[in-house]
N, C-alpha and C positions, 0 to 999 in steps of 0.2 A: 597424578599426572603432573609433569613439570609445568611450572608457570609459563615457560616459553611456548608451550602448546595450548594451554588453557586460554590465555588472553586472546590469541588470534582466532580461536574457535568461537569464543564469546563475541568478539567483534564481528565475525561472519554472521552469526545468528542474529545479533542486533541489527546489522546492516540489512539482512534479509527481511527482518520485521519492518524496518523503516521503508524499505523498497516496496513492500506489500501495502503499507499504509498510503504511500504516495500513489501507487497504482489504483488502490481502492478509491482514493480521492479523485483521480482522473476519470475513472469509470463512472462514478456517481456524479461528479461535477459536470461532465459533458452532457449528461441527461438534463441538466438545468439550463443549459445554454440554448436559446432558440436558434433555429436554422437561419434566420435572417440577420444574425449578429455579424458585424464586421469589425476588423481591427482598425487601428488609427490610420492605416494606409488604404483602407477601403477593401481589403481582401475579405471576401465572404467566408463564412464558416458553415456553409450549407452542404447539401448532398454532393458527395464526391469532390468537394473542394479541398485543395491542399491545406494542410495545417501549417501555420507559420509559428515562430517562437512566441509572438504576442498572443496567439490563440491559446497556447498552453497557459499563459498568464491569466487569460480570461476564464479558462476552465478551472484553474486553481482558485480563483476568486469566487467562483460559483459553488464551491464546496460548502455544504451546510453541515454543522455539527451533528444534526439528527441523522445524517447518512451513516454515521458510525455506530448508531444504536442497534441493539439486537432486534431482529424482526423487521427492520426498515425495508429490506429488499427480499423477503421470503427465503428461499433455499440458498440464494447467493449469500445472504446475511449469515445463515447457519454455517456455511463453509468459511466465511470470513472469521467468525468466532472460533471455529475449529482451528483455523490457521493461527489465530492469536494464541489459543491454548497450546498448540503444538510448540510454538516459539517459547512460551513461558516454561513449559516442561523441559524443553531443550536447554534453556538457560540454567534452570535448576540442576539438571543432570550434569552439565559440563562444570558448573560452579562447584558441585559437590561430588564429582565423579570419584568412584572407588574402583581402581583398576584390579582389585582382587575379585570383583564381580563384573567383568566386562561384557558378559553376554547380554545382560539386561539393557545396557546402553546401546550395544550393537543392534539388538532387536528393536529397540525404540526407534532408532534412526532408519533402520531397514523398513519398519512398518509405515513410514511416511509415504512410501510408494503405493501402499494399499489405501491410505487415507486420502491422498491427493493424486488419483490416477490421471487427471487431465493434465498434469504437469509433464507427462511423458510426450504426448503429441505437441504440447505447448512449447517444447524446447525449440521447435522450428520457429515459432512466433518470437520467442525470447531472443533468438539470434537475428532474425530478419527485420524486426520492427525498428530497432535502433539504426540499422543500416538504411532502411527506407526513410527514416526521419532525417538523417544527415544527407541523404540524396535528394530530399525534398519531394518525396513521393507518398508520404503518409497522409491519409485523408481521414476525415471524421468517421466514415463508414468502416475504416479499418479497426476502429475501437468499438464502435457500436454493434457491428455485425457479428462479432465473436464474443465468447465469454472471456473478455479481456483480462480480468483479474485472475481467473482460473488459469488461463494460458501463461501469463507472464509471471505472476507471483508464485504460483504453485511450482512452476518450472525452476525458478530461482531457488525456492526452498528445497526442491529435490536435489539440486546441485550442491547446496550447502550440506544437506544430509549425507550425500555421498562423500564429501570431503571429511565430514565428521566421522563417518565409518572408517575411512582409510586412516585418519589420524589416530583414532582410538585403537584400531587394530594394530597399527605399528607401535604405538606406545605400550600396549599390552604385551606384544611380542618382545619388545626391548626389555621390559621388566622381567619377563619370563627367562630370557637369556641371561640377564644379570643375576637372577636368583639361582639359575642352574650353574653358572660359573662359580658363584660363591659357595654353593653346596658341594661342588666337585673340586674345589681348589685344595691343593695339598697344603697341609699345615707347614709353616716355615720352621726349620730347625732352630733351636735356641742355643 
């Protein structure tokens, strides 16, 4: 695979991983913040109260390192570790991709749909939540009442996997056409 394709794919995968870690921190951190907490302007962070930018800072400061340990949150933790493992395998596959065997790479990225099925309905959340944040309508319950990490991080990962499938498929087709042209090229007269 040309370096011009490999580096952007690796950056997308690492970006998805960082995004997932950030979202995991938000989901676990918000659980540590009491409902009666207020920001410096006195905005409460209670039930159905709007989240302000300073609230995000409070949530991020509430993240505890033990939240990232296996088993800390039961099944959600298992999916978190599967998410990390999928990213590690993806980084390895793209870094060492062999376009003569594209099927294994395509199957790996297509299998992400089966591994992270909540990402499909979560696409709606991935699109609407940033809009709601910037419109000032996102509240604490928007994060707590849904499987936030599953909806947001899994959806982003499925989009990255789809991009990887398209890029790998097109790169493999380009290699196949180049090989075919070389094989059928007429030898130049001497």
